C-alpha positions as CSV (number, residue, x, y, z in Angstrom):
1,M,110.4,120.1,70.0
2,E,108.5,121.1,66.4
3,M,111.0,122.4,63.9
4,K,109.1,125.1,63.3
5,T,109.9,126.2,67.0
6,I,113.5,125.4,66.6
7,A,113.5,127.6,63.1
8,R,112.1,130.3,64.7
9,Q,114.8,130.2,68.3
10,V,117.8,129.8,65.7
11,K,116.4,133.0,63.8
12,E,116.3,134.9,66.6
13,A,119.7,133.7,68.0
14,S,121.0,134.8,64.2
15,I,119.7,138.5,65.0
16,R,121.6,139.0,68.2
17,L,124.5,136.8,66.9
18,A,125.4,139.2,63.9
19,A,126.0,141.9,66.3
20,I,128.9,140.1,68.6
21,E,131.8,141.6,68.7
22,T,135.3,139.8,67.2
23,D,136.8,139.2,70.7
24,L,134.2,137.3,72.2
25,K,133.7,135.4,69.2
26,N,137.3,134.2,69.4
27,E,136.9,133.7,73.0
28,A,134.3,131.3,72.2
29,L,136.4,129.7,69.4
30,A,139.4,129.0,71.7
31,L,136.8,127.5,74.3
32,I,135.5,125.3,71.7
33,A,139.0,124.2,70.5
34,R,140.2,123.5,74.5
35,S,136.8,121.7,75.0
36,L,137.4,119.6,72.2
37,L,140.9,118.5,73.6
38,E,139.5,118.2,77.2
39,R,136.7,115.6,76.0
40,L,138.6,114.0,73.1
41,D,138.4,110.7,74.9
42,E,134.3,110.8,75.2
43,I,134.3,111.8,71.2
44,V,136.8,109.3,70.4
45,E,134.5,106.4,72.0
46,A,131.3,108.1,70.5
47,N,132.9,107.6,67.2
48,E,133.8,104.2,67.9
49,K,130.2,103.3,68.1
50,D,129.4,104.8,64.8
51,L,132.3,103.0,63.1
52,K,131.1,99.3,65.1
53,R,127.5,100.2,63.7
54,S,128.2,101.3,60.0
55,E,130.6,98.4,59.8
56,K,127.7,95.8,60.7
57,E,125.5,97.7,58.5
58,D,128.2,97.4,55.7
59,L,128.7,101.2,55.0
60,P,131.2,101.5,52.1
61,V,134.7,101.6,52.8
62,P,135.1,105.4,51.2
63,L,132.3,106.2,53.8
64,L,134.0,104.6,56.8
65,K,136.7,106.4,55.9
66,R,135.1,109.6,56.3
67,L,133.6,108.4,59.2
68,K,136.5,107.9,61.4
69,F,137.5,110.9,63.8
70,D,140.4,109.5,65.8
71,Q,142.8,111.7,67.8
72,E,144.6,112.7,64.9
73,A,141.6,114.1,63.4
74,I,140.5,115.9,66.3
75,A,143.8,117.5,66.4
76,E,143.8,118.7,62.7
77,V,140.1,120.3,63.6
78,V,141.4,122.0,66.4
79,D,144.4,123.5,64.9
80,G,141.5,124.5,62.1
81,V,139.8,126.1,65.1
82,Y,142.6,128.1,66.3
83,S,143.8,129.3,62.4
84,L,140.3,130.6,62.3
85,I,140.8,132.8,65.3
86,G,143.8,134.3,63.6
87,L,141.5,135.2,60.8
88,E,140.3,138.7,59.9
89,D,136.9,139.1,61.1
90,P,134.6,139.3,57.8
91,V,131.7,141.2,59.3
92,G,131.2,144.9,59.2
93,K,134.2,145.5,56.5
94,T,133.8,148.6,54.4
95,L,133.4,147.6,50.5
96,L,132.2,150.7,49.3
97,A,131.8,154.7,50.3
98,T,130.8,157.4,48.3
99,E,129.6,161.0,49.4
100,L,126.1,161.2,47.7
101,D,126.2,165.1,48.6
102,E,127.8,166.9,51.7
103,G,126.1,165.2,54.5
104,L,124.9,162.2,52.8
105,E,127.4,159.4,52.7
106,L,126.6,156.1,51.2
107,Y,128.4,152.6,52.9
108,K,128.3,149.3,51.8
109,T,129.2,146.8,54.5
110,T,129.5,143.2,55.0
111,C,126.8,141.4,57.4
112,P,126.1,137.7,58.3
113,I,123.6,136.1,56.2
114,G,121.6,135.0,58.9
115,V,120.5,131.4,59.4
116,V,122.2,128.9,57.5
117,G,121.1,125.3,57.1
118,V,123.8,122.9,56.2
119,I,123.1,119.3,55.0
120,F,126.4,117.5,55.1
121,E,127.9,113.7,54.9
122,S,129.6,111.0,57.0
123,R,132.4,113.4,58.0
124,P,132.4,114.5,61.6
125,D,135.1,117.2,61.5
126,A,132.7,119.1,58.7
127,L,130.2,119.7,61.8
128,V,133.4,121.3,63.6
129,Q,134.2,123.0,60.8
130,I,130.9,124.5,59.6
131,S,129.9,125.0,63.4
132,T,132.9,127.7,64.1
133,L,132.8,129.1,60.4
134,G,129.0,130.1,61.3
135,L,130.2,131.4,64.7
136,K,133.1,133.4,63.6
137,S,131.0,134.9,60.6
138,G,128.3,135.5,62.9
139,N,125.7,133.1,61.4
140,A,123.5,130.9,63.4
141,I,123.5,127.1,61.8
142,L,121.2,124.3,61.7
143,L,123.2,121.1,61.1
144,K,121.9,117.8,59.5
145,G,125.1,115.1,59.5
146,G,125.0,111.7,57.9
147,S,123.0,109.2,60.6
148,E,125.7,106.8,60.5
149,A,127.7,109.8,62.4
150,M,125.3,110.2,64.9
151,E,126.8,109.5,68.2
152,T,129.7,111.5,66.8
153,N,127.7,114.5,65.7
154,R,125.8,114.9,69.1
155,I,129.0,114.8,71.1
156,L,130.4,117.3,69.3
157,A,127.3,119.5,68.9
158,E,127.1,119.2,72.7
159,V,130.5,120.3,73.7
160,I,130.4,123.4,71.1
161,T,127.2,124.3,72.1
162,E,127.9,124.3,76.0
163,A,131.3,126.4,75.5
164,T,129.7,129.2,73.5
165,V,126.6,129.7,75.8
166,E,129.2,129.8,78.5
167,I,131.3,132.2,77.0
168,G,128.3,134.6,76.2
169,I,127.3,133.3,73.0
170,P,123.4,133.9,72.3
171,E,121.7,130.5,73.0
172,H,120.3,128.2,70.3
173,W,122.7,130.0,67.5
174,L,123.6,126.1,66.3
175,K,121.0,123.3,66.4
176,L,121.6,119.6,65.4
177,L,118.8,117.8,63.5
178,E,118.9,114.1,63.6
179,T,116.1,113.0,61.2
180,R,115.0,113.3,57.1
181,A,111.6,114.6,58.7
182,E,113.2,117.3,60.0
183,V,115.3,118.2,57.1
184,G,111.9,117.8,55.2
185,E,110.5,120.4,57.5
186,M,113.7,123.0,57.1
187,L,113.1,123.0,53.7
188,K,109.7,124.6,54.0
189,M,111.0,127.0,56.6
190,D,112.0,130.1,54.3
191,E,110.7,132.6,56.7
192,Y,113.3,131.8,59.4
193,I,116.3,130.2,56.8
194,D,118.5,132.2,54.7
195,L,120.6,129.8,52.9
196,I,120.8,125.9,52.6
197,I,123.9,124.4,51.5
198,P,124.0,120.8,50.7
199,R,126.8,118.3,50.5
200,G,126.5,115.4,48.0
201,S,125.6,114.0,44.8
202,N,124.6,115.9,42.0
203,E,120.9,114.3,42.3
204,F,120.9,115.2,46.0
205,V,121.5,118.8,45.7
206,R,118.9,119.0,42.6
207,Y,116.4,117.8,45.1
208,I,117.0,120.4,47.5
209,M,116.6,122.8,45.0
210,D,113.6,121.0,43.6
211,N,112.0,121.1,47.4
212,S,112.9,124.1,49.0
213,R,112.0,128.1,47.9
214,I,115.3,128.6,50.3
215,P,118.4,129.6,48.3
216,V,120.6,127.0,47.7
217,L,124.5,126.8,47.7
218,G,125.2,123.2,46.2
219,H,128.0,121.7,46.7
220,A,128.1,118.6,43.6
221,D,129.8,115.7,42.9
222,G,133.8,116.0,42.7
223,I,134.8,115.1,39.3
224,C,137.9,116.3,39.3
225,H,140.6,116.3,36.4
226,C,144.2,116.6,35.8
227,Y,145.4,117.2,32.2
228,V,149.0,115.7,31.1
229,D,149.9,117.8,28.1
230,D,152.9,116.9,25.9
231,H,154.9,119.6,27.0
232,V,155.8,118.1,30.5
233,D,158.5,117.3,33.2
234,L,157.4,113.3,33.5
235,E,158.5,112.6,36.9
236,M,156.6,116.3,38.1
237,A,153.4,114.9,36.1
238,V,153.7,111.2,38.1
239,K,154.0,113.1,41.7
240,I,150.9,115.1,40.9
241,V,148.6,112.8,39.6
242,V,149.4,110.2,42.3
243,D,148.9,112.8,45.2
244,S,145.6,114.1,43.9
245,K,144.3,110.2,43.3
246,T,145.9,108.5,46.5
247,Q,146.7,111.1,49.1
248,Y,143.1,110.5,50.3
249,V,140.5,108.9,48.0
250,A,137.1,109.4,49.8
251,V,137.2,112.9,49.4
252,C,135.4,115.5,46.7
253,N,139.1,117.1,45.6
254,A,140.3,113.7,44.7
255,L,141.1,112.9,40.8
256,E,138.6,111.0,39.0
257,T,139.8,111.2,35.3
258,L,143.2,111.6,33.9
259,L,143.3,113.2,30.4
260,V,146.7,112.6,28.4
261,H,147.9,114.3,25.3
262,A,148.7,112.0,22.7
263,G,151.9,112.9,22.5
264,A,152.8,112.0,25.7
265,A,151.1,109.2,26.0
266,E,153.7,106.3,25.2
267,R,156.3,108.1,27.9
268,F,153.8,108.9,30.9
269,L,151.3,106.2,30.8
270,P,153.5,103.0,31.7
271,R,155.0,105.0,34.3
272,I,151.6,106.2,36.0
273,G,150.0,102.8,35.5
274,E,152.9,101.6,37.5
275,A,153.1,104.3,39.9
276,L,148.8,103.8,40.6
277,A,149.2,100.3,40.7
278,E,152.1,100.2,43.7
279,K,149.2,102.6,45.5
280,G,146.6,99.8,44.8
281,V,144.7,102.0,42.2
282,T,142.3,99.9,39.7
283,I,142.4,101.9,36.3
284,C,140.0,101.6,33.2
285,G,140.6,103.6,30.1
286,C,139.9,104.8,26.8
287,P,141.0,101.9,23.7
288,R,143.8,104.5,23.3
289,T,144.9,104.3,26.8
290,Q,144.6,100.4,26.2
291,E,147.7,100.4,23.6
292,F,150.1,101.7,26.1
293,I,148.8,100.0,29.1
294,S,146.9,96.7,30.1
295,V,143.5,98.2,31.6
296,D,139.9,97.6,31.8
297,A,137.9,99.3,29.2
298,A,136.2,102.6,30.3
299,T,132.5,103.4,29.5
300,E,130.7,106.7,29.0
301,E,129.5,106.5,32.6
302,D,133.0,106.3,34.2
303,W,133.9,109.8,32.6
304,R,130.5,110.9,34.6
305,T,131.4,109.0,38.3
306,E,133.0,110.4,40.9
307,Y,134.5,107.1,42.4
308,L,135.7,108.7,46.1
309,D,138.2,105.3,45.8
310,N,141.1,103.6,44.4
311,K,139.9,103.8,41.0
312,L,140.9,106.1,38.1
313,S,139.6,106.5,34.6
314,I,141.9,107.5,31.6
315,R,141.8,109.0,28.3
316,V,144.2,110.1,25.7
317,V,143.2,113.4,24.0
318,D,145.0,114.6,20.7
319,N,145.1,118.3,22.1
320,L,144.6,120.7,24.4
321,D,141.3,121.8,23.4
322,E,140.1,118.7,23.7
323,A,140.7,118.2,27.0
324,I,139.3,121.6,27.8
325,Q,136.0,120.3,26.0
326,H,136.0,117.0,28.0
327,I,136.6,118.5,31.2
328,N,133.6,121.0,30.6
329,Y,131.4,118.5,29.3
330,Y,131.8,115.5,31.7
331,G,133.3,117.6,35.0
332,S,131.4,118.9,37.9
333,G,132.8,122.2,37.9
334,H,134.9,121.3,40.8
335,T,138.5,121.4,40.5
336,D,140.5,120.4,37.5
337,S,144.5,120.7,37.0
338,I,146.9,121.1,34.1
339,I,150.7,119.9,34.2
340,T,152.8,121.3,31.5
341,N,155.7,123.4,31.0
342,S,153.9,125.6,28.9
343,K,152.5,128.9,30.3
344,G,150.7,129.9,27.0
345,N,148.8,126.3,27.4
346,A,148.5,126.8,31.3
347,A,146.8,130.2,30.6
348,R,144.6,129.0,27.7
349,F,143.3,125.6,30.3
350,M,142.9,128.0,33.5
351,S,141.3,130.7,31.3
352,L,138.5,128.3,29.5
353,V,137.9,125.5,32.1
354,D,134.9,126.2,33.6
355,A,135.3,125.4,37.5
356,G,135.4,126.9,40.9
357,N,139.0,125.8,40.8
358,V,141.7,125.7,38.1
359,F,145.4,124.8,39.4
360,W,148.3,124.4,36.9
361,N,151.2,122.2,38.2
362,C,149.8,121.3,41.3
363,S,147.4,118.7,43.0
364,T,143.8,118.7,42.8
365,R,143.8,117.9,46.7
366,F,145.0,121.8,47.3
367,S,141.5,122.8,46.7
368,D,140.4,123.3,50.0
369,G,139.4,126.2,52.3
370,F,142.2,125.5,55.1
371,R,145.0,124.8,53.0
372,Y,143.8,128.4,50.9
373,G,144.1,130.0,54.6
374,F,140.3,130.6,55.0
375,G,140.5,128.6,58.3
376,A,138.2,125.7,57.1
377,E,135.2,125.4,54.5
378,V,131.5,124.8,54.7
379,G,131.9,123.1,51.8
380,I,133.4,123.2,48.3
381,S,130.8,125.2,45.9
382,T,130.2,124.5,42.3
383,N,127.7,127.7,42.0
384,K,128.2,130.9,39.9
385,I,126.5,132.9,42.4
386,H,127.9,134.5,45.7
387,A,130.3,132.2,46.5
388,R,132.2,129.5,44.4
389,G,135.1,127.0,45.2
390,P,135.9,126.4,49.1
391,V,133.3,128.1,50.8
392,G,134.9,130.0,54.3
393,L,134.5,133.3,56.0
394,D,133.5,135.7,52.7
395,G,131.3,133.3,51.5
396,L,129.3,133.2,54.6
397,V,128.8,137.1,54.4
398,I,126.9,139.0,52.4
399,Y,126.6,143.2,52.2
400,K,124.2,145.5,53.1
401,Y,123.9,149.2,52.2
402,N,124.0,152.0,54.8
403,I,122.9,155.7,54.5
404,L,124.1,158.2,56.7
405,G,122.5,161.4,56.6
406,N,121.2,165.0,58.2
407,G,117.6,165.0,57.5
408,Q,118.1,165.0,53.7
409,S,114.8,164.3,51.7
410,V,114.3,162.9,48.0
411,A,112.1,165.9,47.0
412,E,115.1,168.4,47.3
413,Y,117.1,166.5,44.7
414,A,113.7,166.0,42.5
415,D,113.3,170.1,42.3
416,K,116.9,170.0,41.8
417,T,117.2,172.3,44.7
418,K,120.3,169.9,45.8
419,T,122.4,167.9,43.4
420,F,124.5,164.6,43.9
421,K,127.8,164.4,44.1
422,H,128.6,160.9,44.1
423,K,132.2,161.4,45.4
424,P,134.3,158.3,46.2
425,L,135.2,158.5,50.2
426,E,138.4,157.0,51.4
427,K,136.9,156.4,55.0
428,E,135.1,153.3,56.9
429,F,131.9,152.8,58.0
430,P,131.6,154.6,61.4
431,K,131.2,151.7,64.2
């Protein structure tokens, strides 16, 4: 089927999907969860085929880790689906209500974006998360996953589509694309597609932006930082840094660069060096770092690198402002954390660091839609418009203005026969 036909079908489905009641969407989500468990063996078998093929093709280890979709991973995404069911429907919420004049009421209400195209990496769990978030928020979804996950993506899309159509969700609301050529065509479909969400490198996101007139919600590199202040509990700092780096290295919210105040370097660096070595992490550092621990020299490129592996770069800085300057210059605007006992330093860091997620005394790994209570996420946006940080349900809706009148015309207000009141209303948009 040609891409234009697919896009038109999805667009038509999106219009009907926007009006689906919450109860039906939740029933569909519950059936998706049950179906994933019922067909668990088929899904795992498909994933093993992808893994074996990818190993033969020498897929990098971090990508192999992302690709693995075993029983435990399936159980986690099912938990995420059930969590999503418990969340409030983001569609139809009243954001503003104003009485323009007697019998003339203005309402600002949330509504789905429409058709969202998502291009994502070799993580089958992302397909489930994106699809279910799209369904709950009333959006139709066009998906293009990594070719390395082809078999897994196929069966997951099949399971989700069959479950939702069976329960009464409009057919064609979800479509899986498999070729690069289809992606190229999709980028031209601004007539049918309302938003593109690419998940990948800065270069990839920039390519999408440069080759489409469709609005793009970019999920760029995760060059995440921890800054260890001189006013710090060393034991807490070690715990947070180790978790940020090693809890799961192949994800965008894992720590890539550690910044250490010069006043804490002598006490902290030997301890963190030993703790990271026990976890198999290779370290490179600036010349001042090398004064305290034996590591390879860091290059300018290291400060700009998302390793997604057991490697970490370390830099010693003279003060808080130097740390903030480094983060804002080299970071990707994803997630950055300060570890300090100083409330004032924490407040300054959180105010001045330019990122979608800024933390105090906790791991960068908390930067996640599920952990935030969003149910899941379609990605973590580093944009500064519409949605920023983990993009969950609220990031997948926009709003519209509705006016309820009773025969009023603008001429009556232009000739001063009537005047506007603009009084706030304490009421919801009638459904």
